[in-house]
N, C-alpha and C positions, 0 to 999 in steps of 0.2 A: 823638490823640497817639500817636506811635510808642512802644511799650512799652520799647524798648531805649535810649531817650534819657532820662537822668535829669535833665539840666539843659542849658541853653544858656549858654555862656560868651561874653560880648561884650567885646571890647577897647573901650576908651572913646575914646581920641584917634585920630581918623581913621576911626572907624566910627560913633560916635554924635555926636561933636563934633569940630570942627577949631579949634584955638586957643580952646577953650571956647565956641565958637559952634555951635549945633545944626546938624546936617546934615539936609537935607530928608528927611522920612519916618522919621527915627530914633525919635521918640516914638511914632509910630503902629506901627512894627515891634515895639517893646518891648511895647506894649499888646496887639498881636495875638498875640505869643508867650505872654503871660500868659493871655489869654483861651483859647488853645488848650490850656492846662493845663501848660505848661512852667515849671519853676523857672528863673529868670534870675539870673545872677551877672555882675558887671561887673569887668573886670580892667584894671590899668594898671601900668606900671613906674615911674611917677613917684614921686619922693621929695620933691617940692617942695610937696605939698599933703596934708592929712590926709583920711581917709575922709569925715569930716563935711563938710569944705569941698568935696570932690568931689561928694558927694551934694547939697549945696545948689546947686552949679552945674548939676548935671543936672536937679534939680527946677525950677530957673529956666528951663531949656530945655524944660520940660514933659515930662520923662522920669520915669516913675514908678519911684522907687528908694528903698530904705531904706539907711541907713548900713552896716548889717551885711552887705548884699549886695555890697559893694565889697571887692575884694582888691587891695591895693597892694603894692609891693615892701617897704614898711616893715611892713605887717601880716603878710606872709609871713615876713619876717625874724624878727619877734617870735614867731610860731608855731614857727619852726625853733629859735630859742633856747630857748623853753620846753620843747620836746620833746627836743632834743639836749644842751642845756647848762643844765638847770634850776638856778636859784639862783646862777648864776655872775655874777661882776662883768664887765661888758661895757664896752669902750672903743669908742665909735661915732665913726668918722671920716666925718662927713657934716654938711652945714650945713642940712639940711632940718628940718622940724618933727618932734618925737619923740613927740607925743601918742599915736600909734597903737602905740607900743612898750609902753604900759601899765605893768605892774609890773616890767619889766626893770630890773635894777640897773645903771644907767649910772655910769661912773666917769670921772674926768679922766685925762689922760695919765700923771700920776705917782700914780694911785690904785690901782696894783697890779692891773691887769686880768687876767682869766683867759681872756677871749675878745676878739678884735678883729674889728670889723665895718667893712668899707669900703663906703661907700654911694654 
């Protein structure tokens, strides 16, 4: 393993799966990276699925993944809000699932938001 590489980041759609169908060799490539000692993380900009649902789909495609290894646009937004706007009331303008936002205080339009997120 190259000492200068801390982890391998893999985009999900178009690299491992296409329309949630596994691409040939994807599962084997992830396994080979792990066996070589690399930490592997999975990235996607989707807001239509939770990390848990993505992980289940990848596991169904025989790709070895834990939920916490997946970074989505929603989980990145939650991390940003916790870091830059801790405890603020957030108005989320998105129709995707909000499970990955965790403890973020979401409010409705007339709920006096302090931060607005467009998803």
